[in-house]
Backbone as JSON Lines, residues from 0, in Angstrom:
{"i":0,"aa":"A","n":[56.74,134.48,22.11],"ca":[56.57,133.26,22.6],"c":[55.96,132.28,21.53]}
{"i":1,"aa":"Q","n":[56.48,131.1,21.48],"ca":[55.93,130.17,20.53],"c":[54.97,129.19,21.24]}
{"i":2,"aa":"T","n":[54.14,128.65,20.54],"ca":[53.33,127.54,21.01],"c":[53.99,126.24,20.93]}
{"i":3,"aa":"A","n":[53.68,125.31,21.87],"ca":[54.48,124.01,21.96],"c":[53.84,123.17,20.88]}
{"i":4,"aa":"P","n":[54.73,122.22,20.18],"ca":[54.17,121.36,19.04],"c":[53.0,120.53,19.44]}
{"i":5,"aa":"C","n":[52.88,120.17,20.79],"ca":[51.83,119.31,21.14],"c":[50.33,120.11,21.01]}
{"i":6,"aa":"F","n":[50.54,121.35,20.89],"ca":[49.3,122.05,20.73],"c":[48.68,122.35,19.35]}
{"i":7,"aa":"Y","n":[49.67,121.97,18.4],"ca":[49.4,122.21,16.93],"c":[48.22,121.13,16.49]}
{"i":8,"aa":"K","n":[47.02,121.47,16.56],"ca":[45.89,120.59,16.2],"c":[45.14,121.09,15.0]}
{"i":9,"aa":"L","n":[44.75,120.31,14.11],"ca":[43.94,120.57,13.02],"c":[42.52,120.81,13.41]}
{"i":10,"aa":"S","n":[41.98,121.98,13.02],"ca":[40.52,122.14,13.44],"c":[39.67,121.33,12.64]}
{"i":11,"aa":"N","n":[38.28,121.17,13.09],"ca":[37.31,120.39,12.46],"c":[37.15,120.81,11.13]}
{"i":12,"aa":"E","n":[37.05,122.18,10.87],"ca":[36.95,122.66,9.54],"c":[38.08,122.35,8.56]}
{"i":13,"aa":"M","n":[39.29,122.3,9.13],"ca":[40.51,121.94,8.36],"c":[40.46,120.4,7.99]}
{"i":14,"aa":"L","n":[39.91,119.6,8.89],"ca":[39.88,118.09,8.68],"c":[38.76,117.83,7.63]}
{"i":15,"aa":"K","n":[37.64,118.56,7.67],"ca":[36.62,118.44,6.66],"c":[37.26,118.91,5.31]}
{"i":16,"aa":"D","n":[38.06,119.94,5.03],"ca":[38.69,120.34,3.81],"c":[39.73,119.25,3.41]}
{"i":17,"aa":"I","n":[40.42,118.74,4.32],"ca":[41.47,117.6,3.92],"c":[40.73,116.42,3.5]}
{"i":18,"aa":"E","n":[39.63,116.09,4.19],"ca":[38.87,114.91,3.78],"c":[38.37,115.06,2.3]}
{"i":19,"aa":"F","n":[37.75,116.26,2.02],"ca":[37.26,116.69,0.71],"c":[38.45,116.56,-0.36]}
{"i":20,"aa":"Y","n":[39.61,117.16,-0.12],"ca":[40.61,117.18,-1.05],"c":[41.17,115.9,-1.29]}
{"i":21,"aa":"T","n":[41.28,114.95,-0.22],"ca":[41.9,113.61,-0.41],"c":[40.97,112.73,-1.21]}
{"i":22,"aa":"K","n":[39.69,112.83,-1.05],"ca":[38.7,111.89,-1.57],"c":[38.22,112.27,-3.03]}
{"i":23,"aa":"S","n":[38.24,113.58,-3.21],"ca":[37.62,114.11,-4.52],"c":[38.83,114.28,-5.44]}
{"i":24,"aa":"A","n":[39.91,114.6,-5.02],"ca":[41.11,114.8,-6.01],"c":[42.23,113.78,-5.47]}
{"i":25,"aa":"E","n":[42.26,112.65,-6.02],"ca":[43.19,111.57,-5.57],"c":[44.58,111.93,-5.86]}
{"i":26,"aa":"G","n":[44.9,112.71,-6.93],"ca":[46.28,113.03,-7.22],"c":[46.79,114.13,-6.34]}
{"i":27,"aa":"M","n":[45.97,114.72,-5.6],"ca":[46.36,115.97,-4.72],"c":[47.25,115.55,-3.66]}
{"i":28,"aa":"G","n":[48.49,115.89,-3.54],"ca":[49.38,115.48,-2.61],"c":[49.37,116.28,-1.29]}
{"i":29,"aa":"A","n":[50.07,116.02,-0.3],"ca":[50.18,116.88,0.9],"c":[50.72,118.22,0.57]}
{"i":30,"aa":"K","n":[51.67,118.42,-0.36],"ca":[52.21,119.75,-0.52],"c":[51.16,120.67,-1.11]}
{"i":31,"aa":"M","n":[50.24,120.18,-2.01],"ca":[49.32,121.05,-2.6],"c":[48.15,121.37,-1.39]}
{"i":32,"aa":"Q","n":[47.87,120.35,-0.78],"ca":[46.85,120.62,0.29],"c":[47.36,121.53,1.35]}
{"i":33,"aa":"Y","n":[48.71,121.48,1.69],"ca":[49.22,122.3,2.58],"c":[49.23,123.71,2.11]}
{"i":34,"aa":"N","n":[49.43,123.94,0.86],"ca":[49.37,125.37,0.34],"c":[47.98,125.93,0.28]}
{"i":35,"aa":"L","n":[47.09,124.96,0.05],"ca":[45.57,125.4,-0.05],"c":[45.08,125.83,1.37]}
{"i":36,"aa":"L","n":[45.53,124.93,2.36],"ca":[45.05,125.28,3.77],"c":[45.65,126.48,4.32]}
{"i":37,"aa":"K","n":[46.95,126.81,3.91],"ca":[47.82,127.83,4.39],"c":[47.18,129.15,3.93]}
{"i":38,"aa":"V","n":[46.6,129.12,2.77],"ca":[45.96,130.35,2.19],"c":[44.51,130.55,2.85]}
{"i":39,"aa":"K","n":[43.78,129.46,3.0],"ca":[42.53,129.51,3.63],"c":[42.55,129.77,5.19]}
{"i":40,"aa":"Y","n":[43.39,129.24,5.82],"ca":[43.53,129.42,7.23],"c":[44.79,130.2,7.65]}
{"i":41,"aa":"Q","n":[44.9,131.37,7.24],"ca":[46.22,132.18,7.43],"c":[46.47,132.43,8.81]}
{"i":42,"aa":"D","n":[45.58,132.37,9.67],"ca":[45.87,132.73,11.1],"c":[46.26,131.57,11.93]}
{"i":43,"aa":"S","n":[46.2,130.34,11.32],"ca":[46.48,129.05,11.98],"c":[47.66,128.43,11.49]}
{"i":44,"aa":"Y","n":[48.38,127.77,12.46],"ca":[49.76,127.09,12.2],"c":[49.23,125.62,11.76]}
{"i":45,"aa":"I","n":[49.78,125.11,10.62],"ca":[49.38,123.88,10.08],"c":[50.71,123.03,10.08]}
{"i":46,"aa":"D","n":[50.71,122.01,11.03],"ca":[51.89,121.08,11.17],"c":[51.89,120.12,10.07]}
{"i":47,"aa":"K","n":[52.94,120.05,9.33],"ca":[53.01,119.2,8.02],"c":[52.8,117.7,8.48]}
{"i":48,"aa":"K","n":[53.31,117.31,9.64],"ca":[53.09,115.89,10.06],"c":[51.61,115.59,10.31]}
{"i":49,"aa":"N","n":[51.01,116.4,11.12],"ca":[49.58,116.19,11.32],"c":[48.77,116.36,10.15]}
{"i":50,"aa":"L","n":[49.18,117.11,9.04],"ca":[48.42,117.12,7.77],"c":[48.71,115.77,7.14]}
{"i":51,"aa":"S","n":[49.91,115.26,7.12],"ca":[50.16,113.96,6.42],"c":[49.43,112.8,7.21]}
{"i":52,"aa":"N","n":[49.32,112.88,8.42],"ca":[48.52,111.84,9.13],"c":[47.09,111.9,8.79]}
{"i":53,"aa":"A","n":[46.51,113.08,8.71],"ca":[45.21,113.27,8.35],"c":[44.88,112.83,7.06]}
{"i":54,"aa":"I","n":[45.75,113.02,6.15],"ca":[45.63,112.62,4.68],"c":[45.58,111.07,4.63]}
{"i":55,"aa":"Q","n":[46.43,110.44,5.38],"ca":[46.39,108.94,5.42],"c":[45.13,108.48,5.98]}
{"i":56,"aa":"K","n":[44.55,109.21,7.0],"ca":[43.35,108.68,7.64],"c":[42.23,108.72,6.57]}
{"i":57,"aa":"F","n":[42.14,109.68,5.71],"ca":[41.15,109.75,4.68],"c":[41.36,109.05,3.44]}
{"i":58,"aa":"R","n":[42.59,108.62,3.19],"ca":[42.86,108.08,1.95],"c":[42.04,106.79,1.83]}
{"i":59,"aa":"I","n":[41.7,106.47,0.52],"ca":[40.94,105.3,0.26],"c":[41.96,104.11,0.08]}
{"i":60,"aa":"P","n":[41.83,103.07,0.83],"ca":[42.84,102.01,0.69],"c":[42.85,101.51,-0.88]}
{"i":61,"aa":"S","n":[44.05,101.09,-1.08],"ca":[44.32,100.66,-2.59],"c":[43.44,99.28,-2.86]}
{"i":62,"aa":"Y","n":[43.16,98.4,-1.74],"ca":[42.51,97.12,-2.03],"c":[41.02,97.5,-2.24]}
{"i":63,"aa":"E","n":[40.49,98.64,-1.78],"ca":[39.2,98.98,-2.14],"c":[38.93,99.6,-3.48]}
{"i":64,"aa":"K","n":[40.12,100.19,-4.06],"ca":[39.98,100.75,-5.41],"c":[40.01,99.6,-6.46]}
{"i":65,"aa":"T","n":[40.69,98.45,-6.12],"ca":[40.82,97.4,-7.04],"c":[39.64,96.45,-7.24]}
{"i":66,"aa":"K","n":[38.55,96.9,-6.6],"ca":[37.26,95.87,-6.73],"c":[36.75,96.01,-8.07]}
{"i":67,"aa":"T","n":[37.15,95.03,-8.84],"ca":[36.64,94.95,-10.22],"c":[35.74,93.67,-10.51]}
{"i":68,"aa":"D","n":[35.19,93.47,-11.45],"ca":[34.22,92.34,-11.74],"c":[35.05,91.17,-11.51]}
{"i":69,"aa":"A","n":[36.19,91.13,-12.13],"ca":[37.01,89.95,-12.0],"c":[37.39,89.62,-10.53]}
{"i":70,"aa":"A","n":[37.74,90.49,-9.73],"ca":[38.07,90.34,-8.37],"c":[36.71,89.89,-7.57]}
{"i":71,"aa":"E","n":[35.73,90.57,-7.84],"ca":[34.4,90.11,-7.18],"c":[34.11,88.68,-7.47]}
{"i":72,"aa":"T","n":[34.18,88.36,-8.74],"ca":[33.79,86.89,-9.24],"c":[34.77,85.94,-8.53]}
{"i":73,"aa":"L","n":[36.14,86.24,-8.51],"ca":[37.06,85.34,-7.86],"c":[36.61,85.15,-6.28]}
{"i":74,"aa":"Q","n":[36.15,86.33,-5.56],"ca":[35.83,86.2,-4.25],"c":[34.57,85.32,-4.11]}
{"i":75,"aa":"Q","n":[33.67,85.43,-4.99],"ca":[32.51,84.56,-5.03],"c":[32.82,83.11,-5.24]}
{"i":76,"aa":"L","n":[33.69,82.85,-6.18],"ca":[34.19,81.4,-6.41],"c":[34.89,80.91,-5.24]}
{"i":77,"aa":"I","n":[35.67,81.64,-4.5],"ca":[36.45,81.11,-3.41],"c":[35.36,80.75,-2.3]}
{"i":78,"aa":"A","n":[34.37,81.78,-2.19],"ca":[33.39,81.49,-1.1],"c":[32.48,80.19,-1.37]}
{"i":79,"aa":"L","n":[32.23,79.96,-2.66],"ca":[31.59,78.74,-3.04],"c":[32.3,77.48,-2.82]}
{"i":80,"aa":"K","n":[33.65,77.59,-3.0],"ca":[34.55,76.52,-2.89],"c":[34.62,76.21,-1.44]}
{"i":81,"aa":"V","n":[34.65,77.14,-0.69],"ca":[34.74,77.0,0.82],"c":[33.4,76.25,1.37]}
{"i":82,"aa":"K","n":[32.31,76.58,0.79],"ca":[31.05,75.95,1.24],"c":[30.98,74.41,0.65]}
{"i":83,"aa":"D","n":[31.51,74.25,-0.53],"ca":[31.37,72.92,-1.21],"c":[32.81,72.47,-1.68]}
{"i":84,"aa":"P","n":[33.67,71.9,-0.89],"ca":[35.01,71.75,-1.25],"c":[35.23,70.26,-1.99]}
{"i":85,"aa":"R","n":[34.48,69.99,-2.89],"ca":[34.58,68.67,-3.6],"c":[35.78,68.55,-4.35]}
C-alpha cells in the first residue's frame, strides 16, 4: 500500500536543514539538497515538488542581495526629492 501524495509532508527537521542549505550555500540546488536529505532521512519520502517549494520559501530575494552603497544612496536621494520636490 502506498501513501497518498497529499500526505507527503516535510518534517520540521527537514525544513530546518533545507533552510540551512539554502541560506548558507547559495549555489546548492534542489538536486543536491534532495540527495543530502535522502541520505539523512532514509525512512522518509521526500517529494521533489515540496522540496522545491520549501527552497523557494527560504531563498533570499534577488532585490535584497543587490543592496549596494549606490542603490542605498539612490534610495536616499529619491526619498529626499519626494520630501522637497524643487
